[in-house]
C-alpha positions as YAML, in Angstrom:
chain: A
units: angstrom
residues:
- id: 1
  name: MET
  ca: [122.18, 105.81, 114.34]
- id: 2
  name: ASN
  ca: [118.49, 105.13, 114.00]
- id: 3
  name: ALA
  ca: [116.97, 101.92, 112.75]
- id: 4
  name: GLY
  ca: [115.49, 102.42, 109.32]
- id: 5
  name: SER
  ca: [112.89, 100.87, 107.06]
- id: 6
  name: SER
  ca: [113.40, 101.23, 103.35]
- id: 7
  name: PRO
  ca: [110.32, 102.79, 101.69]
- id: 8
  name: ILE
  ca: [110.27, 99.96, 99.15]
- id: 9
  name: THR
  ca: [109.08, 97.51, 101.82]
- id: 10
  name: THR
  ca: [106.12, 99.50, 103.14]
- id: 11
  name: ALA
  ca: [103.53, 98.33, 100.56]
- id: 12
  name: ILE
  ca: [104.61, 94.69, 100.49]
- id: 13
  name: ARG
  ca: [102.27, 92.09, 101.96]
- id: 14
  name: PRO
  ca: [104.14, 90.47, 104.87]
- id: 15
  name: LEU
  ca: [104.78, 86.73, 104.91]
- id: 16
  name: THR
  ca: [103.39, 84.70, 107.79]
- id: 17
  name: ARG
  ca: [104.73, 81.25, 106.88]
- id: 18
  name: ILE
  ca: [106.66, 79.42, 104.22]
- id: 19
  name: GLU
  ca: [104.87, 76.30, 103.04]
- id: 20
  name: GLY
  ca: [106.59, 75.55, 99.73]
- id: 21
  name: PRO
  ca: [104.93, 77.21, 96.72]
- id: 22
  name: GLU
  ca: [106.30, 80.66, 97.57]
- id: 23
  name: ILE
  ca: [109.92, 79.46, 97.76]
- id: 24
  name: LYS
  ca: [110.39, 79.71, 93.98]
- id: 25
  name: ASP
  ca: [109.35, 83.37, 94.04]
- id: 26
  name: LEU
  ca: [111.42, 84.01, 97.16]
- id: 27
  name: ALA
  ca: [114.55, 82.52, 95.58]
- id: 28
  name: ARG
  ca: [114.07, 84.50, 92.38]
- id: 29
  name: GLY
  ca: [113.54, 87.75, 94.30]
- id: 30
  name: ALA
  ca: [116.52, 87.04, 96.55]
- id: 31
  name: ALA
  ca: [118.71, 86.62, 93.48]
- id: 32
  name: ILE
  ca: [117.58, 90.08, 92.36]
- id: 33
  name: LEU
  ca: [118.43, 91.68, 95.72]
- id: 34
  name: GLY
  ca: [121.63, 89.61, 95.83]
- id: 35
  name: THR
  ca: [123.21, 91.90, 93.18]
- id: 36
  name: GLY
  ca: [124.82, 88.95, 91.45]
- id: 37
  name: GLY
  ca: [125.99, 87.16, 94.58]
- id: 38
  name: GLY
  ca: [124.65, 85.20, 97.51]
- id: 39
  name: GLY
  ca: [124.86, 81.85, 95.71]
- id: 40
  name: ASP
  ca: [122.83, 80.00, 93.10]
- id: 41
  name: PRO
  ca: [119.09, 80.60, 93.67]
- id: 42
  name: TYR
  ca: [118.17, 77.23, 92.15]
- id: 43
  name: VAL
  ca: [120.34, 75.35, 94.65]
- id: 44
  name: GLY
  ca: [118.89, 77.32, 97.54]
- id: 45
  name: ARG
  ca: [115.37, 76.78, 96.31]
- id: 46
  name: LEU
  ca: [115.76, 73.00, 96.06]
- id: 47
  name: LEU
  ca: [117.24, 72.76, 99.56]
- id: 48
  name: ALA
  ca: [114.46, 74.89, 101.06]
- id: 49
  name: GLU
  ca: [111.68, 73.04, 99.24]
- id: 50
  name: ALA
  ca: [113.04, 69.69, 100.41]
- id: 51
  name: ALA
  ca: [113.32, 70.91, 104.02]
- id: 52
  name: VAL
  ca: [109.74, 72.22, 104.13]
- id: 53
  name: ARG
  ca: [108.43, 69.10, 102.42]
- id: 54
  name: GLU
  ca: [110.13, 66.91, 105.02]
- id: 55
  name: ARG
  ca: [109.78, 69.04, 108.15]
- id: 56
  name: GLY
  ca: [106.66, 71.09, 107.50]
- id: 57
  name: PRO
  ca: [106.01, 74.84, 107.10]
- id: 58
  name: VAL
  ca: [108.28, 77.46, 108.65]
- id: 59
  name: GLU
  ca: [106.70, 80.26, 110.66]
- id: 60
  name: ILE
  ca: [107.72, 83.79, 109.62]
- id: 61
  name: VAL
  ca: [107.93, 86.45, 112.31]
- id: 62
  name: GLN
  ca: [107.85, 90.18, 111.56]
- id: 63
  name: VAL
  ca: [110.50, 92.34, 113.20]
- id: 64
  name: PRO
  ca: [108.13, 94.37, 115.47]
- id: 65
  name: ASP
  ca: [106.76, 91.10, 116.89]
- id: 66
  name: ILE
  ca: [110.12, 89.75, 118.12]
- id: 67
  name: PRO
  ca: [110.54, 89.81, 121.91]
- id: 68
  name: ASP
  ca: [113.42, 92.03, 122.99]
- id: 69
  name: ASP
  ca: [114.98, 89.11, 124.88]
- id: 70
  name: ALA
  ca: [114.80, 86.71, 121.90]
- id: 71
  name: VAL
  ca: [117.98, 84.78, 121.02]
- id: 72
  name: VAL
  ca: [118.52, 85.12, 117.27]
- id: 73
  name: VAL
  ca: [121.14, 83.26, 115.20]
- id: 74
  name: SER
  ca: [121.90, 84.06, 111.57]
- id: 75
  name: ALA
  ca: [122.61, 81.07, 109.30]
- id: 76
  name: ALA
  ca: [124.40, 81.42, 105.97]
- id: 77
  name: MET
  ca: [126.63, 79.94, 103.30]
- id: 78
  name: MET
  ca: [130.12, 81.37, 102.92]
- id: 79
  name: GLY
  ca: [132.47, 81.01, 99.97]
- id: 80
  name: ALA
  ca: [132.74, 81.46, 96.23]
- id: 81
  name: PRO
  ca: [129.41, 81.18, 94.35]
- id: 82
  name: THR
  ca: [131.21, 79.54, 91.43]
- id: 83
  name: VAL
  ca: [132.15, 76.64, 93.74]
- id: 84
  name: MET
  ca: [128.68, 76.33, 95.30]
- id: 85
  name: VAL
  ca: [127.24, 75.41, 91.89]
- id: 86
  name: GLU
  ca: [129.18, 72.12, 91.89]
- id: 87
  name: LYS
  ca: [129.95, 71.52, 95.59]
- id: 88
  name: LEU
  ca: [126.47, 71.14, 97.02]
- id: 89
  name: PRO
  ca: [125.87, 71.40, 100.76]
- id: 90
  name: THR
  ca: [124.09, 68.72, 102.72]
- id: 91
  name: GLY
  ca: [120.65, 69.50, 104.05]
- id: 92
  name: THR
  ca: [121.82, 69.14, 107.65]
- id: 93
  name: GLN
  ca: [124.96, 71.25, 107.82]
- id: 94
  name: PHE
  ca: [123.10, 74.55, 108.27]
- id: 95
  name: ALA
  ca: [121.33, 73.37, 111.40]
- id: 96
  name: GLN
  ca: [124.56, 71.73, 112.58]
- id: 97
  name: ALA
  ca: [126.37, 75.06, 112.44]
- id: 98
  name: VAL
  ca: [123.63, 76.59, 114.60]
- id: 99
  name: ARG
  ca: [123.73, 73.67, 117.06]
- id: 100
  name: ASP
  ca: [127.52, 73.89, 117.35]
- id: 101
  name: LEU
  ca: [127.44, 77.62, 118.05]
- id: 102
  name: THR
  ca: [124.60, 77.61, 120.57]
- id: 103
  name: ALA
  ca: [126.07, 74.61, 122.42]
- id: 104
  name: ARG
  ca: [129.40, 76.45, 122.63]
- id: 105
  name: LEU
  ca: [127.65, 79.52, 124.08]
- id: 106
  name: GLY
  ca: [125.31, 77.56, 126.33]
- id: 107
  name: ILE
  ca: [122.22, 79.25, 124.93]
- id: 108
  name: VAL
  ca: [118.91, 78.12, 123.44]
- id: 109
  name: PRO
  ca: [118.05, 79.87, 120.13]
- id: 110
  name: THR
  ca: [114.53, 81.17, 119.70]
- id: 111
  name: HIS
  ca: [114.70, 82.45, 116.11]
- id: 112
  name: ILE
  ca: [116.73, 82.06, 112.91]
- id: 113
  name: ALA
  ca: [117.60, 85.01, 110.66]
- id: 114
  name: CYS
  ca: [119.15, 85.65, 107.25]
- id: 115
  name: ILE
  ca: [122.46, 87.49, 107.23]
- id: 116
  name: GLU
  ca: [121.95, 88.75, 103.66]
- id: 117
  name: ALA
  ca: [119.56, 88.76, 100.73]
- id: 118
  name: GLY
  ca: [120.97, 86.36, 98.16]
- id: 119
  name: GLY
  ca: [119.97, 83.38, 96.08]
- id: 120
  name: VAL
  ca: [121.23, 80.85, 98.63]
- id: 121
  name: ASN
  ca: [121.48, 82.98, 101.73]
- id: 122
  name: SER
  ca: [117.81, 83.89, 101.78]
- id: 123
  name: THR
  ca: [116.74, 80.26, 101.41]
- id: 124
  name: THR
  ca: [119.24, 78.18, 103.40]
- id: 125
  name: PRO
  ca: [118.05, 79.77, 106.67]
- id: 126
  name: ILE
  ca: [114.69, 78.21, 105.81]
- id: 127
  name: VAL
  ca: [116.47, 74.84, 105.87]
- id: 128
  name: ALA
  ca: [117.98, 75.55, 109.30]
- id: 129
  name: ALA
  ca: [114.68, 76.85, 110.69]
- id: 130
  name: ALA
  ca: [112.76, 73.81, 109.39]
- id: 131
  name: GLU
  ca: [115.21, 71.29, 110.86]
- id: 132
  name: LEU
  ca: [115.47, 73.09, 114.20]
- id: 133
  name: GLY
  ca: [111.73, 73.80, 114.44]
- id: 134
  name: LEU
  ca: [112.32, 77.52, 114.92]
- id: 135
  name: PRO
  ca: [110.61, 80.57, 113.41]
- id: 136
  name: LEU
  ca: [112.42, 82.60, 110.76]
- id: 137
  name: ILE
  ca: [112.55, 86.40, 110.95]
- id: 138
  name: ASP
  ca: [111.42, 88.47, 107.97]
- id: 139
  name: ALA
  ca: [114.61, 90.52, 107.81]
- id: 140
  name: ASP
  ca: [118.27, 90.40, 106.88]
- id: 141
  name: GLY
  ca: [121.49, 92.09, 107.92]
- id: 142
  name: MET
  ca: [122.08, 94.28, 104.86]
- id: 143
  name: GLY
  ca: [119.13, 94.43, 102.42]
- id: 144
  name: ARG
  ca: [121.33, 93.03, 99.63]
- id: 145
  name: ALA
  ca: [124.38, 90.74, 99.47]
- id: 146
  name: PHE
  ca: [128.01, 91.57, 100.22]
- id: 147
  name: PRO
  ca: [131.06, 89.29, 100.01]
- id: 148
  name: GLU
  ca: [132.54, 89.64, 103.51]
- id: 149
  name: VAL
  ca: [131.34, 88.73, 107.01]
- id: 150
  name: GLN
  ca: [131.76, 92.18, 108.54]
- id: 151
  name: MET
  ca: [129.81, 93.94, 105.74]
- id: 152
  name: VAL
  ca: [126.50, 94.06, 107.56]
- id: 153
  name: LEU
  ca: [124.57, 96.79, 109.31]
- id: 154
  name: PRO
  ca: [125.03, 95.10, 112.74]
- id: 155
  name: THR
  ca: [128.76, 95.89, 112.45]
- id: 156
  name: LEU
  ca: [127.89, 99.60, 112.31]
- id: 157
  name: TYR
  ca: [125.95, 99.14, 115.55]
- id: 158
  name: GLY
  ca: [128.87, 97.42, 117.29]
- id: 159
  name: HIS
  ca: [127.41, 93.90, 117.24]
- id: 160
  name: ALA
  ca: [129.87, 91.01, 116.99]
- id: 161
  name: ALA
  ca: [129.95, 88.32, 114.30]
- id: 162
  name: ALA
  ca: [131.81, 85.91, 116.59]
- id: 163
  name: PRO
  ca: [131.72, 83.51, 118.30]
- id: 164
  name: MET
  ca: [131.02, 81.96, 114.90]
- id: 165
  name: SER
  ca: [130.76, 78.35, 113.79]
- id: 166
  name: VAL
  ca: [131.82, 76.95, 110.42]
- id: 167
  name: ALA
  ca: [130.76, 73.55, 109.05]
- id: 168
  name: ASP
  ca: [131.32, 71.75, 105.76]
- id: 169
  name: GLU
  ca: [129.55, 68.94, 103.92]
- id: 170
  name: LYS
  ca: [132.13, 66.36, 105.07]
- id: 171
  name: GLY
  ca: [131.31, 66.80, 108.76]
- id: 172
  name: ASN
  ca: [134.23, 69.07, 109.67]
- id: 173
  name: SER
  ca: [133.41, 71.97, 111.97]
- id: 174
  name: LEU
  ca: [135.23, 74.64, 113.92]
- id: 175
  name: MET
  ca: [134.51, 77.54, 116.24]
- id: 176
  name: LEU
  ca: [136.00, 81.01, 115.93]
- id: 177
  name: ASP
  ca: [136.45, 83.61, 118.66]
- id: 178
  name: THR
  ca: [137.79, 86.85, 117.24]
- id: 179
  name: ILE
  ca: [138.68, 90.36, 118.39]
- id: 180
  name: ASP
  ca: [136.45, 92.05, 115.80]
- id: 181
  name: ASN
  ca: [134.30, 91.35, 112.76]
- id: 182
  name: ARG
  ca: [137.10, 91.96, 110.29]
- id: 183
  name: TRP
  ca: [139.13, 89.19, 111.95]
- id: 184
  name: ALA
  ca: [136.07, 86.95, 111.86]
- id: 185
  name: GLU
  ca: [136.08, 87.41, 108.09]
- id: 186
  name: ARG
  ca: [139.83, 86.79, 107.72]
- id: 187
  name: LEU
  ca: [139.91, 83.61, 109.79]
- id: 188
  name: ALA
  ca: [136.63, 82.20, 108.51]
- id: 189
  name: ARG
  ca: [137.69, 82.90, 104.91]
- id: 190
  name: THR
  ca: [140.97, 81.04, 105.43]
- id: 191
  name: ALA
  ca: [139.09, 78.08, 106.86]
- id: 192
  name: THR
  ca: [136.57, 78.24, 104.00]
- id: 193
  name: VAL
  ca: [139.33, 78.01, 101.40]
- id: 194
  name: GLU
  ca: [140.80, 74.96, 103.14]
- id: 195
  name: MET
  ca: [137.36, 73.36, 103.41]
- id: 196
  name: GLY
  ca: [136.74, 73.63, 99.67]
- id: 197
  name: CYS
  ca: [135.65, 77.29, 99.23]
- id: 198
  name: SER
  ca: [132.08, 76.62, 100.39]
- id: 199
  name: VAL
  ca: [130.84, 76.18, 103.98]
- id: 200
  name: SER
  ca: [127.87, 76.79, 106.25]
- id: 201
  name: THR
  ca: [128.12, 79.28, 109.11]
- id: 202
  name: ALA
  ca: [126.20, 80.45, 112.14]
- id: 203
  name: GLN
  ca: [127.04, 83.93, 113.38]
- id: 204
  name: TYR
  ca: [125.80, 87.25, 114.77]
- id: 205
  name: VAL
  ca: [123.97, 85.96, 117.84]
- id: 206
  name: LEU
  ca: [121.73, 88.90, 118.75]
- id: 207
  name: THR
  ca: [118.94, 89.70, 121.14]
- id: 208
  name: GLY
  ca: [115.61, 90.70, 119.68]
- id: 209
  name: ALA
  ca: [116.29, 94.30, 120.66]
- id: 210
  name: GLN
  ca: [119.65, 94.28, 118.87]
- id: 211
  name: LEU
  ca: [118.12, 92.81, 115.74]
- id: 212
  name: LYS
  ca: [115.34, 95.38, 115.70]
- id: 213
  name: GLU
  ca: [117.82, 98.24, 115.58]
- id: 214
  name: SER
  ca: [120.28, 96.77, 113.11]
- id: 215
  name: TYR
  ca: [118.53, 94.49, 110.58]
- id: 216
  name: VAL
  ca: [116.57, 95.45, 107.45]
- id: 217
  name: PRO
  ca: [112.91, 94.49, 108.00]
- id: 218
  name: GLY
  ca: [110.69, 92.83, 105.45]
- id: 219
  name: THR
  ca: [113.38, 91.29, 103.26]
- id: 220
  name: LEU
  ca: [111.78, 87.89, 102.71]
- id: 221
  name: SER
  ca: [108.41, 89.45, 101.91]
- id: 222
  name: LEU
  ca: [110.11, 91.79, 99.44]
- id: 223
  name: CYS
  ca: [111.86, 88.83, 97.80]
- id: 224
  name: VAL
  ca: [108.53, 87.07, 97.25]
- id: 225
  name: GLU
  ca: [107.00, 90.26, 95.89]
- id: 226
  name: LEU
  ca: [109.87, 90.69, 93.42]
- id: 227
  name: GLY
  ca: [109.53, 87.10, 92.23]
- id: 228
  name: GLN
  ca: [105.79, 87.49, 91.78]
- id: 229
  name: THR
  ca: [106.31, 90.83, 90.02]
- id: 230
  name: LEU
  ca: [108.24, 89.06, 87.27]
- id: 231
  name: VAL
  ca: [105.50, 86.46, 86.85]
- id: 232
  name: ARG
  ca: [102.73, 89.07, 86.74]
- id: 233
  name: ALA
  ca: [104.56, 91.31, 84.29]
- id: 234
  name: ARG
  ca: [105.25, 88.50, 81.85]
- id: 235
  name: ALA
  ca: [101.66, 87.24, 82.08]
- id: 236
  name: ALA
  ca: [100.43, 90.75, 81.23]
- id: 237
  name: ASN
  ca: [102.96, 91.16, 78.39]
- id: 238
  name: ALA
  ca: [104.45, 94.06, 80.34]
- id: 239
  name: ASP
  ca: [108.16, 94.86, 80.70]
- id: 240
  name: PRO
  ca: [109.40, 92.68, 83.61]
- id: 241
  name: VAL
  ca: [112.68, 94.59, 83.99]
- id: 242
  name: ALA
  ca: [110.87, 97.90, 84.27]
- id: 243
  name: ALA
  ca: [108.49, 96.30, 86.78]
- id: 244
  name: VAL
  ca: [111.40, 95.20, 88.99]
- id: 245
  name: ALA
  ca: [112.99, 98.64, 88.77]
- id: 246
  name: ASP
  ca: [109.67, 100.17, 89.80]
- id: 247
  name: VAL
  ca: [109.30, 97.94, 92.88]
- id: 248
  name: LEU
  ca: [112.84, 98.86, 93.97]
- id: 249
  name: SER
  ca: [112.50, 102.56, 93.11]
- id: 250
  name: GLY
  ca: [115.46, 102.07, 90.79]
- id: 251
  name: ARG
  ca: [116.38, 102.77, 87.17]
- id: 252
  name: ILE
  ca: [117.52, 100.87, 84.09]
- id: 253
  name: VAL
  ca: [120.98, 102.16, 83.21]
- id: 254
  name: PHE
  ca: [122.00, 99.96, 80.27]
- id: 255
  name: GLU
  ca: [120.93, 97.28, 77.82]
- id: 256
  name: GLY
  ca: [123.36, 95.17, 75.84]
- id: 257
  name: LYS
  ca: [124.99, 91.85, 75.05]
- id: 258
  name: VAL
  ca: [127.75, 90.31, 77.17]
- id: 259
  name: VAL
  ca: [130.86, 90.20, 74.99]
- id: 260
  name: ASP
  ca: [133.51, 89.23, 77.52]
- id: 261
  name: VAL
  ca: [133.65, 87.77, 81.04]
- id: 262
  name: GLU
  ca: [136.87, 87.49, 83.01]
- id: 263
  name: ARG
  ca: [136.24, 85.47, 86.17]
- id: 264
  name: ARG
  ca: [138.54, 83.79, 88.67]
- id: 265
  name: THR
  ca: [138.16, 82.15, 92.07]
- id: 266
  name: GLN
  ca: [140.70, 83.80, 94.33]
- id: 267
  name: THR
  ca: [141.07, 83.82, 98.14]
- id: 268
  name: GLY
  ca: [137.60, 82.32, 98.50]
- id: 269
  name: PHE
  ca: [135.83, 84.83, 96.23]
- id: 270
  name: ALA
  ca: [134.63, 84.91, 92.64]
- id: 271
  name: ARG
  ca: [136.31, 88.02, 91.25]
- id: 272
  name: GLY
  ca: [136.20, 89.50, 87.79]
- id: 273
  name: THR
  ca: [134.76, 91.85, 85.19]
- id: 274
  name: ALA
  ca: [132.16, 91.61, 82.46]
- id: 275
  name: ARG
  ca: [131.92, 93.79, 79.36]
- id: 276
  name: VAL
  ca: [128.54, 94.50, 77.81]
- id: 277
  name: ALA
  ca: [128.21, 95.96, 74.30]
- id: 278
  name: GLY
  ca: [125.20, 98.21, 73.91]
- id: 279
  name: ILE
  ca: [122.18, 97.29, 71.81]
- id: 280
  name: GLY
  ca: [119.02, 99.20, 70.93]
- id: 281
  name: GLY
  ca: [119.22, 102.69, 72.34]
- id: 282
  name: ASN
  ca: [122.67, 101.89, 73.73]
- id: 283
  name: GLN
  ca: [124.17, 100.90, 70.37]
- id: 284
  name: GLY
  ca: [127.82, 101.92, 70.15]
- id: 285
  name: ARG
  ca: [128.26, 102.21, 73.93]
- id: 286
  name: GLU
  ca: [129.84, 99.81, 76.42]
- id: 287
  name: ALA
  ca: [129.17, 98.97, 80.07]
- id: 288
  name: VAL
  ca: [131.68, 97.30, 82.38]
- id: 289
  name: LEU
  ca: [130.65, 95.39, 85.51]
- id: 290
  name: ARG
  ca: [133.22, 94.80, 88.25]
- id: 291
  name: PHE
  ca: [132.43, 92.17, 90.86]
- id: 292
  name: GLN
  ca: [133.66, 90.29, 93.90]
- id: 293
  name: ASN
  ca: [130.89, 87.71, 94.35]
- id: 294
  name: GLU
  ca: [128.52, 90.69, 94.01]
- id: 295
  name: HIS
  ca: [128.51, 93.51, 91.46]
- id: 296
  name: LEU
  ca: [130.40, 96.42, 93.01]
- id: 297
  name: ILE
  ca: [130.71, 98.93, 90.16]
- id: 298
  name: VAL
  ca: [129.01, 99.56, 86.84]
- id: 299
  name: GLU
  ca: [130.64, 101.91, 84.35]
- id: 300
  name: VAL
  ca: [129.11, 103.14, 81.10]
- id: 301
  name: ASP
  ca: [131.56, 104.52, 78.54]
- id: 302
  name: ARG
  ca: [134.21, 104.71, 81.28]
- id: 303
  name: THR
  ca: [132.01, 106.80, 83.56]
- id: 304
  name: VAL
  ca: [131.04, 105.24, 86.89]
- id: 305
  name: GLU
  ca: [127.24, 105.04, 87.00]
- id: 306
  name: THR
  ca: [126.76, 103.33, 90.38]
- id: 307
  name: THR
  ca: [128.89, 101.72, 93.07]
- id: 308
  name: ALA
  ca: [128.23, 99.62, 96.14]
- id: 309
  name: PRO
  ca: [126.63, 100.00, 98.65]
- id: 310
  name: ASP
  ca: [123.75, 100.77, 96.24]
- id: 311
  name: LEU
  ca: [122.39, 97.82, 94.27]
- id: 312
  name: ILE
  ca: [123.65, 96.82, 90.82]
- id: 313
  name: ILE
  ca: [121.39, 94.13, 89.36]
- id: 314
  name: VAL
  ca: [121.80, 92.25, 86.07]
- id: 315
  name: LEU
  ca: [118.60, 90.85, 84.57]
- id: 316
  name: GLU
  ca: [117.94, 88.87, 81.40]
- id: 317
  name: ALA
  ca: [116.76, 91.49, 78.92]
- id: 318
  name: ASP
  ca: [113.44, 89.89, 77.91]
- id: 319
  name: THR
  ca: [112.33, 87.77, 80.88]
- id: 320
  name: GLY
  ca: [113.77, 89.82, 83.74]
- id: 321
  name: GLU
  ca: [115.27, 86.71, 85.31]
- id: 322
  name: PRO
  ca: [118.22, 87.57, 87.58]
- id: 323
  name: ILE
  ca: [121.68, 86.55, 86.41]
- id: 324
  name: THR
  ca: [124.31, 85.86, 89.07]
- id: 325
  name: THR
  ca: [127.98, 86.68, 88.57]
- id: 326
  name: GLU
  ca: [128.74, 82.99, 88.05]
- id: 327
  name: GLY
  ca: [125.89, 82.82, 85.52]
- id: 328
  name: LEU
  ca: [127.16, 85.61, 83.24]
- id: 329
  name: ARG
  ca: [127.88, 84.14, 79.81]
- id: 330
  name: TYR
  ca: [129.08, 85.43, 76.46]
- id: 331
  name: GLY
  ca: [126.19, 86.40, 74.24]
- id: 332
  name: ALA
  ca: [123.62, 86.90, 76.99]
- id: 333
  name: ARG
  ca: [121.33, 89.87, 76.40]
- id: 334
  name: VAL
  ca: [121.01, 91.77, 79.67]
- id: 335
  name: ARG
  ca: [119.68, 94.92, 81.20]
- id: 336
  name: ILE
  ca: [121.39, 96.51, 84.20]
- id: 337
  name: VAL
  ca: [119.24, 98.01, 86.94]
- id: 338
  name: THR
  ca: [120.51, 100.15, 89.80]
- id: 339
  name: ALA
  ca: [118.50, 100.74, 92.98]
- id: 340
  name: PRO
  ca: [118.93, 102.41, 96.38]
- id: 341
  name: ALA
  ca: [120.31, 100.49, 99.36]
- id: 342
  name: ASP
  ca: [118.94, 100.84, 102.87]
- id: 343
  name: PRO
  ca: [119.60, 104.50, 103.86]
- id: 344
  name: ARG
  ca: [121.94, 103.40, 106.66]
- id: 345
  name: TRP
  ca: [124.47, 102.34, 104.03]
- id: 346
  name: HIS
  ca: [125.12, 105.97, 103.14]
- id: 347
  name: SER
  ca: [127.10, 107.17, 106.13]
- id: 348
  name: ALA
  ca: [130.86, 107.67, 105.96]
- id: 349
  name: ALA
  ca: [131.32, 104.67, 108.27]
- id: 350
  name: ALA
  ca: [129.19, 102.48, 106.00]
- id: 351
  name: HIS
  ca: [131.13, 103.57, 102.92]
- id: 352
  name: ALA
  ca: [134.37, 102.71, 104.72]
- id: 353
  name: LEU
  ca: [132.93, 99.28, 105.47]
- id: 354
  name: ALA
  ca: [131.57, 98.39, 102.02]
- id: 355
  name: GLY
  ca: [132.17, 101.25, 99.60]
- id: 356
  name: PRO
  ca: [134.34, 101.18, 96.48]
- id: 357
  name: ALA
  ca: [137.52, 102.30, 98.24]
- id: 358
  name: TYR
  ca: [137.40, 99.25, 100.51]
- id: 359
  name: PHE
  ca: [137.47, 96.99, 97.46]
- id: 360
  name: GLY
  ca: [140.43, 98.86, 95.97]
- id: 361
  name: TYR
  ca: [138.63, 101.09, 93.47]
- id: 362
  name: ASP
  ca: [139.79, 104.69, 93.13]
- id: 363
  name: THR
  ca: [136.38, 106.33, 93.04]
- id: 364
  name: ASP
  ca: [134.02, 108.03, 95.44]
- id: 365
  name: PRO
  ca: [130.73, 106.23, 96.12]
- id: 366
  name: VAL
  ca: [128.16, 106.85, 93.38]
- id: 367
  name: LEU
  ca: [124.47, 106.45, 94.22]
- id: 368
  name: PHE
  ca: [122.02, 104.47, 92.09]
- id: 369
  name: ASP
  ca: [120.92, 107.69, 90.33]
- id: 370
  name: GLY
  ca: [124.48, 108.70, 89.39]
- id: 371
  name: ILE
  ca: [125.05, 111.25, 92.16]
- id: 372
  name: VAL
  ca: [128.63, 111.20, 93.46]
- id: 373
  name: VAL
  ca: [129.07, 111.19, 97.24]
- id: 374
  name: SER
  ca: [132.20, 112.56, 98.89]
- id: 375
  name: ASP
  ca: [132.97, 111.49, 102.46]
- id: 376
  name: SER
  ca: [135.80, 114.01, 102.86]
...
């Protein structure tokens, strides 16, 4: 398997540091890439802004510039996004998870990384990097957000999630050693539920060489570009949703009004469905979104339009602002955008890891453009 770079990142101006003003754009763009999950972008933004204000700017390192012998730790939140809205983390628990893990391993970290693109999980690593005084890598482990620990590209390369540390806002912490990444998910999820369905983690300790082959480069820069794209489009009285779709090489598949949301917090996830009645050119039609933290399937008139691993993004119809799965509300006017995932997500092994069958849906993977993929 070869390391890949999504074509959508090639024209994006790379970040060199995070000083504060760009965090709002970064959080907004991360919520777009987060496909409905990854936590509340507003919470993540506030935490990151406070950390940079107190600790100073965070250096951003591009993937080609990482030494092969670097020691990289990914910091993240784990749990149900619906809980994170009310159960706020402390500003110190992200760094504490990293300290616990590196002390356990007897190593000195050189860089922090994001495990996924998401409203919280693209900004809380900024908090850890600021407190620890470490540079943050402009990359993430999937190019989107997924609900489970093992659902990252490093798993496809044989890299281990554990040893993994878990810390909560009360000061509780634990260390997990597991036989594989699926067991890391099972045990960490059980602990997360007991700790209130929302924790901080440190995981996937990689060398620079391992990160170069298995992470998606340019994620943070792309997040900032997406956030700024919305601002520019609105200022020019252009269509912000179409602008986002253009940056991601995606398409708008539906426009409508949310008429029903069924959501429940179960086994540490926010699971559910949302029904969207068509408006405008979609009058008389219906879309259904199915999610587990992130949007996994979108159907239009009972036909599957797109499934994970490709991106399913819900945006406010007029402003283009991203709407997370916990933010879906009756009456909201939305447009649904689908976009291509990193090409490495389209192998049979990747579909087994994070395709619709894994989540219990009886459908083959369907790409962002509606093409059905058969792994048989």
